[in-house]
KEDREN-574234 format. One record per residue: z negated, x negated, y of N, C-alpha, C in turn. Coordinates in steps of 0.001 Angstrom, whole numbers, plus 524288, in hexadecimal, padded with zeros to 5 digits. Each point is the difference from the previous one (the first is absolute). Layout:
<pts>
ZXYZXYZXY;...
</pts>
This chain:
<pts>
800147FCBE7FB537FFC880358804B3800017FC8C80509;7FF867FAE47FF607FFB47FC9C804A8805178005980301;7FF7B7FFFC80533804658000E803B2802CE8053480040;7FE52803B47FCF9802AF8051E800517FEC58029580553;803E6801FF802B77FF4C8027C80527801A6805AD7FFE7;8020C801D37FBAB8024F8057A7FFD47FCC5803367FC6D;7FF5E80509801807FD65803F87FC858042E804117FED1;80000801867FB3680451803977FE327FDF5805B17FFC7;803F2803797FFC27FE6F805797FF517FCDF8010C7FB1B;801687FD007FBD57FD238008B7FB1A7FA597FE75800B3;7FF077FBEC802F87FA887FE63801167FD25804118033A;802C980271803A57FD87804308031D7FE9C804A27FC65;8035A801457FC5F7FEDD803FF7FC3C7FAD47FE6A7FCC6;800077FB147FE547FB557FE2F7FCFF7FB19800128035D;800967FEBC804FF7FBB57FFCC803A17FDB98059680084;8033E803C6800BB7FE248053C800B37FD5A802187FB03;802477FE987FBA67FDAA801707FAEA7FAB77FDA27FF14;7FF797FB20801777FAB17FD547FF177FC10801EC8040C;801E88012A804D77FCB880244803E67FDCD805387FDF7;8036B803267FDB67FE568052E7FDA67FBF87FF097FBBC;800FE7FC5C7FC787FC617FEDA7FBB47FA9D7FE268020F;800217FCD6804167FB177FDD2801DF7FCD9803E98033C;802C18035E802BD7FD578043B802B37FD70803C77FBF7;802CF801137FBBA7FDBC803567FBC17FAFE7FD597FDCB;800547FAE87FF537FB827FD337FDAB7FB5A7FFB6803C0;8010F80070804ED7FBD57FF88804047FEE5804F2802B6;801E5804697FE517FF78804FE802C57FA9E801C0800BE;7FC9B7FF757FC097FA9380168800637FD327FCD280412;801157FAD47FFEC7FD9D7FCB78042B801D98016180577;804E18014680093801E68016B805257FD9F80522801A7;7FF4E803B07FC5E7FD68804D6801667FA4C7FF0C801CF;7FD837FC497FD207FA6C7FEC7801457FFAF7FDBA80574;8039B7FC79801547FFDA7FD9C805038012B803EF8044B;803B2803847FECA8015C80402803D57FB9E803FD800D2;7FD0A800E67FBD47FBC0803D18005F7FBB57FE27803F4;7FFA47FACA800B27FBF77FDE0803958014880178805B5;8051D800828010980193800DC8059C80465803D880098;80139802DE7FBEA8044D803B68004A7FF5D804AB7FC41;80452801F47FE137FFF5804707FC9D7FF1D7FE977FA39;800437FB1D7FEC47FF227FE5C7FAA28049B801047FC57;8049C800808022B804988014D7FCBB804AB7FC5F800CE;7FF2A7FB9880279804567FC5C80123802997FE387FADD;7FCE17FE607FC2F802217FE1A7FB0B80319804547FD62;7FDBE804AD7FF85802C48044D7FDA4804DC8016D802D9;7FFDA7FFC980536804A28011F802E88045F7FC1D7FF1E;7FE8F7FB0180013803F67FC027FF038020B800497FA67;7FCCE8015E7FC40801D4800C97FAC2804398044A7FFE5;7FEC6804758028F8039D804528002C8055B7FE5D80296;7FF837FD1B8043E804857FE5F802C3803597FC307FCC1;7FD8D7FC8C7FD9C802D87FBCA7FD24801E5802237FA9A;7FD77803EE7FDE280215802C57FB6C8053D8028180172;80051802548047A804C58025B801D68041D7FBF48013B;7FE507FB848020B803CC7FB938013C8024F7FE277FAF0;7FCFB7FF417FBED8020A7FE217FB27804688035C7FDEF;7FF3C8052A800638042F803C87FE76804CC7FF8C8037B;7FF0D7FFE9804D78045C7FF94803D7803187FAFE7FF64;7FD6D7FB9E7FF1E802E77FAF27FF80802F77FFE57FAD7;7FDB6802807FBF98026A8000E7FAF6805248032780055;80037803F38034B804968033F800A0803C67FDF68040D;7FE2E7FC418034B803237FE288043B8049E7FC8A7FE58;804848015D801B8804AD7FCC17FED88011C7FBC0803E0;7FD888008980470800907FBF5804267FCCB7FB2E7FE7E;802B97FB8A7FEF77FD447FB587FE4C7FF807FC1D80467;7FFF680191804DC7FF3D7FC84804567FA217FFEF80146;7FE5B7FBC08022B7FA737FF86801887FE8D8040B80406;80360800EC803D67FEFB803C78040D7FF748056B7FD75;8035F8016D7FC797FFC3805117FD597FB3A800CE7FCDE;7FE597FBC87FD2F7FB388004D7FD077FB29800D88036E;7FFC57FD07804177FB7280051803697FFD2804FB80314;8046D801F1801B58003780505802D37FE898047F7FC8A;801EF7FFCB7FB2A7FE7A803FB7FC2A7FA617FFDF7FED5;7FD9D7FB497FF737FA797FFAC7FF3C7FD0D8025280462;8017F7FEBA804C77FD208021A8047980054805CD800AF;804E2802257FF9C80099805A1800987FD44802FF7FBD7;7FFCC7FDEF7FB297FD618028F7FBBC7FA2C80010800E3;7FDE27FBA3801CD7FA5F7FFB8801007FEBB803FF8043A;802F98005E804247FEEC803CA804117FFEE805827FDD6;803F1801667FCDC8005F805327FDD67FBB1801387FC19;7FE867FC277FCC57FC538010D7FBD97FA5A7FFC2801B2;7FEE27FCEE803FB7FA807FF87801A97FEB68032C804A5;803377FFB2803EA7FEA7802FB804C37FAF17FE1280284;7FD528038A802E57FB1B7FE6080271800CF7FB6B803B4;7FC4E7FC6E8002F800237FB828038A8026E7FB467FD49;7FE237FEC97FB348017E7FB437FD57805FB800367FE64;801EB804997FEC68057E800537FE47803F17FE2D803F7;7FFD080239804D2803727FE5C804127FF737FA3880162;7FB037FE1B7FFE57FF237FAA4801A1802467FC1C7FBE6;7FE5B800AA7FB188021D7FC807FBDE805B3800D07FF90;801F2804CA8004480596800E97FF72802F57FD2480463;7FDD38000B804C0802C87FDA08044C800D87FA117FF04;7FC527FD847FD788009A7FA827FEC7805337FF017FD01;800D58032B7FBED804987FF367FCB1805058021880288;7FF968045C802F48046780236802B8802387FBF38041C;7FCA27FE1080332801957FC7F8041B801CA7FACA7FDC5;7FD857FE367FBC8801AC7FAFD7FD7680593800DC7FDB0;8009D8045D7FD6B80529800F67FDD38046C80054803E4;7FEC98027E80490803B98009F80427801757FAA18022C;7FBEA7FCB6800A4800FC7FACE802658030F7FC5D7FC4A;7FE7E7FFF27FAED802967FC957FC53805AE801DC7FF0E;800C2804F77FF7780532802267FF3C801D3800587FA84;80503801967FF6880201801097FABD802707FB2C7FD99;7FC9C7FC917FE93801927FB027FD5E7FD627FF967FA9B;802697FD577FC7E7FDD67FF537FAC67FC3D7FB807FF79;7FFD87FCAB803D17FC257FBD8800427FF397FEBB80598;7FB557FDE0801617FEDF7FE8F805657FCE77FB0080011;8006D7FD69804457FD327FB0A800B27FA378011680100;7FD217FBC57FF927FA358003E801537FF70801D48059B;8034F7FDC6803927FFA8801808057780107805D5800C1;803DC802227FD428013B805A98004D7FBBC803447FDF0;7FD747FE2A7FBD27FB93803027FDDB7FB9980038803AE;7FEE17FB808028E7FBB07FFB180401801558037480489;804C87FFD5801CF801B480352804687FF84805C17FEC1;801618016D7FB087FF85805697FE597FA7F801D17FFE6;7FC9F7FCCC7FDF67FA6D8015B7FFA97FD5C800018057D;802017FCAE803857FE368000180589801438057980257;804C5801D37FEFA801A380503801EA7FCAE804627FDAB;7FEBC7FF5C7FB2C7FCBC803EC7FD6C7FA7C800048024C;7FDDE7FB77800E97FA977FFBB8023480024802628059D;803E47FECA803008007180232805018009B806057FFEB;802B6801D17FC20800C1805A87FF287FAD5802B17FF3B;7FCA17FD747FCC67FAD5802547FF0C7FCAB7FFFC8050C;800477FBD0802D67FCFE7FF94804BD801C1803ED80426;80535800B78005E801F5803AF803CA7FEB5805A97FE5E;8000B801107FAFF7FEEB805467FE1D7FA1E8014680069;7FCAB7FC707FE3D7FA6E800F87FFA97FCC67FE56804AA;802597FCAA803087FD237FE07804887FBD67FBDB7FEE7;7FFE67FE167FB337FC1C7FBFA7FE9B801E77FA9F8017D;7FC4D7FC8C80097801337FA6B8012B7FC507FCC37FCB2;8016C7FB167FF537FC687FC6B7FD1F7FA9C8005780219;7FC288007E7FC797FA5680060801867FE12805747FFEB;80354803DC7FF1D7FE508057E8001A7FE11801C57FA88;7FFD47FC837FC197FE43801467FAC9803CD803D87FD50;804DB7FE747FFAB803FA8034A7FD358034B7FC667FC7C;80408802747FDB4803877FCD27FCF8802DB7FBB7802D7;8002A80098805218027C7FC15803507FD5A7FAC57FF9D;7FAB2800287FF1B7FCDE7FB217FFCB801707FC957FB5C;80271802337FC03802067FCAE7FB99805C27FF5980073;802DC803EF80227805B77FFCC8001F801AA7FBFE803ED;7FDF4800308049A802187FC8C8042A7FF057FA567FEB8;7FB807FE077FE337FF5C7FA9E7FE71803A47FE4B7FB8A;800FF803A17FC73803C87FECF7FB9D805667FF3B80213;801D280368803458052C7FF9580254800727FB1680386;7FC097FED6802D0800227FB458035E800087FB1F7FC82;7FD4C7FFFA7FBD8800347FB887FC3F8055B7FF837FD9A;8026B804677FE948055F7FFF97FDBA803E77FDAA8040E;7FF64801B5804F3803827FE6B8041B7FF5F7FA208010E;7FB467FE1D800697FF237FA6B80102801CE7FCD47FB8D;7FF8E801C67FB25801F47FD047FB4E805C87FFDC80049;8027E8040080176805CE8001A8008F801937FC2B8041F;7FD758001F8046F8015C7FC5D804637FF117FA5E7FE7E;7FC087FF2D7FC7F7FEF17FAA17FE63803A57FE0F7FBB3;80348803957FDF98038F7FE4D7FBCE7FDCB800247FAB4;7FBB5802B17FF417FD75800787FACE803B78030D7FC6E;7FFC07FEAD7FAC0802C0803557FC417FD27805257FF82;802C2803B07FD7A7FE0D805577FF8C7FAB0800597FD35;7FF4E7FCF47FBDA7FB1C800197FCFB7FB7A7FE758037B;8009C7FBDB802E37FBD87FDEF803777FED9803FC80419;8040280276802317FF69803B68042D7FD23804C87FE71;8011F8021B7FB977FD79804C67FE357FA787FECE7FE54;7FEC07FB797FE147FAA37FE437FEE57FCE18000F804FB;8022B7FDBF804277FD3D7FFF8804EF7FF09805838023E;80407803427FF387FF658056B801EE7FBCF802F47FCDD;7FFC77FF2F7FAFC7FC078027F7FCBA7FA837FE3080152;7FF647FB0D801407FB067FE098018D7FE558024780531;803BE800468039E7FEBA80248805247FEA7805B67FFA2;80295802E07FC807FEBA805737FF5C7FAA6800BF7FD8F;7FEB67FCD67FC4D7FAD3800217FD827FB8D7FEC2803FC;800E47FBEF802E67FC4D7FE7D804167FF778042380443;8045980264801707FFCA80420803DC7FD2B804DD7FE32;800EB801397FAEB7FD11804A27FE007FA3D7FED17FFB2;7FEA87FB637FE297FA637FEB17FF967FD5E7FFF180530;802E97FE838043B7FDBF7FF8F805537FECA8056280216;802638040B7FDE07FF1880567801F87FA42801A17FEF0;7FD6B7FD537FC8A7FAB5801357FEB27FC5E7FF4E804D8;801937FC51803757FCD47FED6804828019F8034A804DC;80435802EE7FF7D8020A802BB8046A7FDAA8058E80050;8001480239804BC7FE7C8053C80119804C7802FF800F9;800D4804627FD37804D38033A800AC8006B8025580548;804D07FFA28025080102802418050380443804107FFD6;801CA800F17FB6180454803F27FF417FEF9803787FB5B;801EF804B5800387FFA2803B77FB8B7FA6D802047FEEF;7FFB1802817FBAA7FADC802617FE4F7FB847FBF67FFC6;8016D7FB1B7FE727FBD67FC0E7FF507FD3F7FECC8054C;8029D80103804497FDBC7FEB0804FE7FB70803E180148;7FF9B804597FCFB7FC1A803D6801317FB527FFA47FC22;7FF9C7FBE47FD177FBE37FFE57FBFB7FB277FD2480185;7FEEE7FFED8050B7FB147FDB2801CF8008E7FA2F80099;7FFE37FD127FB7B800697FA2B800218059B7FE477FFCE;803BE803BC7FFF5805937FE867FFDF801867FD6A7FB17;7FCF5800EE7FBCD801697FDA47FAF77FED57FA4C7FF9B;7FCFE7FDF1803717FE7B7FA837FF977FD897FED47FAC3;801347FB427FDE67FE0D7FE447FB0380325802337FB4B;8041E802DF8013A8034F802337FBE0805B77FE4B80124;802B07FE547FBE1805867FEB38008480313804EC8016E;804217FF6D8031A803498044F8010F803C9801097FBAA;80057804BC7FE14803478015C7FB71805D37FEBF80102;801AA8015C804AA805707FF0D8011A8013E7FA3080032;7FCA67FCBE80215800DF7FA647FFFE8000E7FE047FA75;7FC74802057FCC08000F7FE4E7FA78804F6801A67FD55;8022C8048E8017B8051C8018B7FDD18044D7FC45801A9;7FFC97FDF9804CE803D47FBFA801707FF697FAEE7FD2E;7FAF47FEA17FEE07FEBB7FB5C7FCB0802D1800A07FAC8;7FF9A8049E7FDB48028D8012A7FAE8805C77FF5680087;80235801FD80442805CA7FF82800A2801DD7FA7A80018;7FD367FCA0802CE801D57FA75800807FE807FCD47FB10;7FBDD801927FD547FF2A7FD677FAFA80446801417FC21;801F7804FC800408044A8015A7FC8D805137FD3880170;800AF7FEE780503804BD7FD25801977FF7F7FA627FDFE;7FB687FD9F800747FF657FAB57FE2F800DA7FFB47F9F4;7FDD3803797FD2D800538000D7FA4E805E1800B87FE8C;802C18036A802BA8057D801197FEC6803387FB22800C5;7FF617FD758045A8031F7FB3B801267FEC77FBAA7FC41;7FB277FF1C7FEDB7FE667FBB27FC67801F0800B87FA87;7FFFD805027FE6A801938012C7FA978059E800EF7FF31;802F97FFE180439805BF801217FF94802FB7FB2E7FE5D;
</pts>
């Protein structure tokens, strides 16, 4: 995998599949985290959304990266609804739109796509880094991916750095006080508890790392 700079549509399919598997495996924990500062259904909601994504991607004839990501995003929005559906869905929709209808993309294109996705979430939800949301894991991961691309790192090294940044970002939410959403009304703002959405982004980037390394 050394010196690889391209990610293929097949890897994106594998990434979404592993993301689905890992969300399923961690759904109870995500629900528990969400219960501390929210409705307690984030894991179940993501399971429902990604179950629908698995069916949609299996039936999808479009084998471009943009098509796969846009379908993932629109399906999540439709299947989950509420607050988390549009936010998580926006990540994939905006990334798919930015990357476009190509069967493989460079590390730089992947980073640009995920940057657009992160910005889409911030525009839609109004959250910023430090607000104790999924942004606190997503933005550091995307920044790490971008810096790795600019430094000329190979794809494997870049996704490892992104996964570490996402994990660190998620862990750091334990010290933050929520300033957005239901969590901001829980008295202590969920301090001392990981944010479920940030942990979900940690799972997403761990799945990307595993996909790239095992390909």
